[in-house]
C-alpha positions in Angstrom: 78.9 7.9 64.4 80.1 11.5 64.1 81.9 13.9 65.9 78.7 14.7 67.9 78.4 11.4 69.5 78.3 11.7 73.1 80.1 9.0 75.3 77.0 7.2 76.1 76.1 6.8 72.6 79.6 5.4 71.8 79.3 3.0 74.7 75.6 1.8 73.7 76.9 1.6 69.8 79.7 -0.7 71.1 77.2 -2.7 73.3 74.8 -3.1 70.7 77.3 -4.2 67.9 78.8 -6.8 70.5 75.3 -8.3 71.0 74.5 -8.4 67.5 77.9 -10.2 66.6 78.6 -12.6 69.4 74.9 -13.4 70.0 75.0 -14.0 73.7 72.0 -15.9 75.5 69.7 -13.7 77.5 70.1 -14.7 81.1 67.5 -17.0 82.6 66.8 -14.5 85.3 65.7 -11.7 82.3 63.4 -13.9 80.6 60.3 -13.9 82.5 60.7 -9.9 82.6 61.2 -9.7 78.8 58.9 -12.4 77.4 55.4 -10.9 78.3 53.2 -8.2 76.7 54.7 -5.5 79.1 58.1 -6.7 78.7 57.9 -6.6 75.1 56.3 -2.9 75.2 59.2 -1.6 77.5 62.2 -3.1 74.7 60.2 -1.7 71.8 59.6 1.5 73.8 63.3 2.0 74.4 64.3 1.2 71.0 62.0 3.7 69.6 63.5 6.3 72.2 66.7 5.7 70.8 65.7 6.1 67.4 63.9 9.2 67.9 66.2 11.1 70.2 70.0 9.8 70.0 71.8 9.3 66.8 70.1 7.6 63.8 72.7 5.2 63.5 72.4 4.1 67.0 68.7 4.2 66.4 68.4 1.9 63.4 70.7 -0.6 65.3 68.8 -0.1 68.6 65.6 -1.8 66.8 67.6 -4.7 65.4 68.8 -5.4 69.2 65.5 -5.0 70.4 64.2 -7.4 67.8 66.9 -10.0 68.6 66.4 -9.7 72.2 62.8 -10.4 71.7 63.3 -12.9 69.6 65.7 -15.0 71.6 64.2 -14.6 75.0 60.7 -15.9 73.6 62.3 -18.8 72.0 64.1 -19.7 75.4 60.6 -19.1 77.3 59.0 -21.7 74.6 61.5 -24.5 75.3 61.1 -23.8 79.3 57.5 -24.6 78.6 57.9 -27.3 76.3 60.3 -29.1 79.2 58.4 -28.0 82.2 57.8 -31.0 85.0 54.2 -30.4 84.7 54.1 -31.0 81.0 53.7 -34.9 81.4 50.8 -34.5 83.7 49.2 -32.0 81.4 49.7 -34.5 78.4 48.1 -37.5 80.5 44.9 -35.3 81.3 44.8 -34.1 77.5 44.7 -38.0 76.4 42.0 -39.0 79.0 39.7 -36.0 78.1 40.2 -37.2 74.2 40.0 -40.9 74.3 40.6 -42.6 71.0 37.7 -42.6 68.6 35.8 -45.9 68.1 34.4 -47.0 64.8 30.8 -46.2 64.4 27.9 -48.2 63.2 28.2 -46.8 60.1 31.9 -47.1 59.3 31.6 -50.8 60.5 28.8 -51.7 58.2 30.7 -49.8 55.1 33.6 -51.8 55.9 31.6 -55.2 56.1 29.7 -54.2 53.0 32.3 -52.8 50.8 33.1 -54.6 47.5 36.1 -56.9 47.8 38.9 -56.1 45.3 40.4 -59.2 43.9 44.0 -58.5 42.2 42.8 -55.0 41.1 39.6 -55.8 39.8 36.3 -55.0 42.0 33.9 -58.1 42.5 30.5 -57.0 42.9 27.1 -58.6 42.3 25.7 -55.4 40.7 25.9 -55.0 37.1 24.8 -51.5 35.5 22.3 -51.6 32.7 22.4 -48.9 30.0 20.1 -48.5 27.1 21.1 -47.6 23.5 21.0 -43.9 23.0 21.5 -43.9 19.3 19.9 -41.0 17.7 19.0 -39.3 20.8 19.3 -35.5 20.8 21.8 -33.5 23.3 19.4 -31.5 25.7 
């Protein structure tokens, strides 16, 4: 930061460096506000504002902080959704709507009529017949 940095820029610089170095977790109170389309747009807008109207070093650091904030918050929300109390009910409903697939008539007939393997040798009643093709030309 140069000599022309305001006290606000210095404080923001220190806060951004502390956030990136120590990686504190996002408070769960703020998570729903950041992890949606509107919150993501606000965070990106603030980062772009800092990038355009404040010290360039602070702007680049602000973009990294915005990226980390969005990344950490989305991970926390995904884990909250995964372990929500309603999830087992939803899983049971999905299993009910998608019953196990039963074997079709075609599959059972193929299984029944498939050649039986005897130690790697396929036992079958069918024997192929081929004529002698000596003297035939390649067409």
